[in-house]
N, C-alpha and C positions, 0 to 999 in steps of 0.2 A: 595433442599436449594440451595435460592438463594447463589447470588456472596456476594449481602449485610448482607446475615445474617452472610455467610461464614465469612464476614470480623467485622462483631460486635461482633461476637463469639471470634476470633482473639485477637480482643482488650480487651476482658474483660478477656479473660486468661491472657491476657500479664497483665492488669492490677492487678489479685489477682494475678500473681508471685511477683508483683513488689508492693506490698504496704506492709507495716512496717505493723508484726501482733502482737496481744496479747493473748496468748492462756491460759483461764481460767479453763479451763476441761480439766484434762489429769492426769490419773494413775502412778505414775513412773514403779508402778510394773507392768502395763498395757503398757510400753514403750517395755516388754523384750522379745525381738525379737526370733523368734527360734533357729536362730545359737547360738546366743548368749547365750540362754538358755542352750542350751545344750552343750558349750563352757565353763561355770561358774558350770555345774554341772558332768564334766568331771573334771575339778578341784579343787570339792570338793567333790570327791568320793556321789555325791548325785545318785537316781537311778533315773529317771525317764521314763512314761509308755509307750514312742516314740524312735523310731532307728533315726531319722532323722529327717531334717528339712519341707520336704515335706510328713513324716507321721504326724507331727506335728502342718500344717497347714492346714491336711485333717480331724485334727479333730475339725477344729474351724469353726464348721457347727453349730451353737445354734440353738436349737429350744425356748429358753428364758432368761429372765438374769439368772436362777438356773441353769440351762445346761454351760452355761457362765463360770459364777462362779467355779462351781467341777475343771473346769479346769485351772484355773485365780489361783486358791489355789495351789493347786497340783504343778502349775510353778515356787512359789515365794519358794519353800523348795530349790532351788537352791542356793538361796541366806545367803550365813550366815555371811561372813566376812565384815568388816570396807569396804574393798577395792570391793566387788561386790557390794555393795549399791553406791561406791563410781564412780563404770564401768557402771552399766546404766542412773544414772544421766545423764553421762556427754556423752554418745552413743544418751541419747532422745535428751539434748540440741545441740550434731554434728548437728542429723538429723532436729530439727527445724529449728537452724542457716540456714540451703538451702532452708526453705521459709522463710527465710527473716523474723522469729519470735526476736521480738527485747525485749518482757518481759513475764512472764509466772508464777500462780500459780500453782505450782503442787499440788498434793494429794498425804499424802501418809499413808499405814495403819499399824500401828507401832504392832496391836494386832496379825494382819496376822503370824509376826516372833517372836513376842515373845510368844507366846504358839508354837514356837516351841524351844524356849530356846535360841535363839538370842536376847541377849539382846536390850532396846530400847536406850541404847549408839552407842549402833552398829551401827543400823539401822540409825538415825538421824546424828551422825557422821561423817557416807559418803554419804548420801547424800546432807550434809553441805558441803564438802571438794568438789562436783562434783559442786555442785552449784559453787559455788567461784570459780572453775579452768572455769566453763564454761564462768562465766562472764569476765575473764580474757583474756579466749580464743576468743570470739565472741559475747562479748557483750551485752551480756545478763541475764538481773537483773531477781532478784526473789522476789515472795512471800510466803513462806512455810505454807501449811496449813497440820494438821492434823487431820486425817478422826478415825471416830468411829465406827466397825462396828455394824450395826445396828441387827443383827440376832447373836448379842452375850449382857448378862444381861448390863443393866446400869451400877451395881458394876464392871464391866470388864470398861466401859469405863471413869467411874470418876481415877478408877484404873492406867489408860494409863497417865488421864490429873493428876496424884499426880507423876508420872516417869517423863511428862514431865517439872515439873514446874522449872528444871534447866537450861533448852533451853526454857524458853517463851522469853528470848528476841530476840532468833531467830524464832519465831516460830508468823504466822501474826493473823492466825485463826484456827477454828475447825470447820470440816464441819461432816457427816454423810453419808457413803455410805453403799452398799452390798443388800440384800432385803428388798424389803418396804411392802409386802405383811407379815400383823403381825405383825409390826413391827412399829407402830404408835411413830409419835413425842411425843407423850407424855411421852411415855417412857424414855426420853432421855432431859424431862422438866428443872430435878436438875440439871446435868454435863453441860446442855449449861449455864445455871443462873450464874452456877462455875463460867466458861469457862470468861463468860463478868465479872464477878467479879475480873478475874484474868487480864482481860484489852485485851483477846482475842476479834478478830472478830469472828461473824457466818455466815454460811453457809451450804446448805444440800438437798441431792438430794431428789427430792419429781417428781410428775408425771411423770413418765416412766411408773410405770406397775401401780402406782393407781393413781384415776380419781385427778380432780380437787379439790376436797374436800382436798384429803391431803395437797395440795398446800397451803391451804387457812389455815391450821390449825399448818403447820408446818410457817405459817409465824406469825401465833398468838401465838405458843405456843414455838419456840428456837427462833425466833425475830432475824430471819436469817436475812444478807444484802443481798444475793443472790438465786437463786435455782437452784439447777444444773438441768441439763434436763428441765424440768416444761412443756413438750410441751402439757399435757393433760390441761395444763389452758384454751386453746380453746374452750373449753369445758364450760365454768362459762364469759359468758359477763360483769357478775359483779366484776370474780374474775381478768378479762384482763382489765379493768378500773382502777383496787386498782395499778396494776401491773403497769401503764401506771401513775395513781395519785403518788405511791410514790417511782420509779423511780426504782423498783427493776429486776436487771440482770437478764436472763433466759440464761445458760449459754448449748447450745443445740450442738446433737452433731451428723449430721444428719446420719455417714454411722452406728452408733452405736445402733439408733435407728432402722435403717435397718437390721442389721446383728440379736438383739433381738428380731424380728419380734413387733415394737409397731409403725412402722410404713409400710405397703407392701411394695410401694417405696420408692426411696427421691421426686418422685413430689407428692407424696402424705402428704409429711409434712406441719403440718401449721407454718413452719417459715414465711412462707411468710407472713402469715394473719396475726403472732403475730403483724411482723415487720411493715407491713402499718397499724393497728392496734395504733399503736406508745411503744407498749413496747421496752425496752431496750434489745432484743436478740443480742447472741453473738454465734457464731460459733468454734465451738472447737473438738477435736481428741476422746479424752475419754478414751479408750484402743486401740492407733491403732495397734498396733502389731496386735493384736487380729482380730480385725475391719475392717482390709488393707484397713489402708488412716490416713495419719497425718494432721495436719488443713491446706495447700493449698488442698490439695484433695482433702476435705469436704468442701472447699470453693468454690472451680471447681467445682462442683457433683451438690451443692446447685444452684451455677449461674447456670447452663445447664437445671436444671433438672427443675425448679422453674422459670426461665424466670427473675432471678434476675439482676437490671439496673444498672448501674455505680453507681447510687443515694444511692442505696438500699448495696451495697457494701460498699460504703464511710460509709454508717450510723452503718452500723457491726462494721466498723474497729474501729469507735467513740465512739460509744457502749462499745466494748470492755475497751478502754483506761477509756473512762469513770468509766465503770463498776468496774475497778483493783484496787486492797487496795495499790494500788503506794504511793508515794509521789508526791505530788502539781504538783513539780517541772519538775519530769519524767515526769509526766502525760502532762505536757505545750508540753516537749520536741518531747513526741509521739507525740501528736496531729501536733505539727507542721511537722514531719517529713511526716505524712500521709496524710495533707493539700497539700503539697508540691508535693505527689506523684499525686493528682487529678488533682493538677493544673496546670500539664503538661499534665495529661491522652488528648487523644484524645476524640472528643465528641461520 
């Protein structure tokens, strides 16, 4: 590698570090690092299948989405009290602050916890405690997203939405996650319609396990504002054109796609192709404790492996701000911060 290439890479790495970031795809339960998981297990007297952090991380060699979900749900068992949910949320925000994250729209999966006897109110109150403390300490604003588990019956999602009604003033949107295969968007049409009637915005995972057709049906049936993942949209040029035309944001997660074998390498990610086509692509971390990298790590790896340019990074940053559910005034502030960083950057 030439000295000019080394200088360029160093400049772009510095830019990735300095740019203010908005994260639109992160599961709070997926930020539970092995050390914290084991500490909470001891605190709550919960048995886990791992002896130490090293053994835990060694288990994070996933064959597919389902093999990840099996470990993910088992680890969630350590989250029991309001303090636990507050602690995991605040730990994530502390780490996000080190990446210069300025706004987050995290997911949480209440059904994962209510199925174990943890009250909905316990989980959301602790999460809101952590988000409020994180805003005071780090200046990170947030919009919380309640996700339904798509491998459970639609009736369970509707019951969860009704449990959430006392908290709707603190929830920005509903989402849909877990296994795509065998759990089509049509299954959740009624509960998403109810969520919209209640004034909630809608997002959903699609186009990770499932193909481009699943993304199209998710847009048509669930009326979502964002598609989480969505990388397989690249398979359908008409869908790509629609995403551009309608300004639908894709919350792409490079490390997640790599670890769950959606793409064999980050260099094989369609992120750059989608960005070049004009799609509102964003970069996020998904479940960083399991996939080995937070948002800054994902951006840096994508920059190196896909040959992203200064303009690409600026577009990714702006896409995330504009695709967020933040108030217009907050968006304007964040765009100003982003533009200031790039105005001062070396060409």
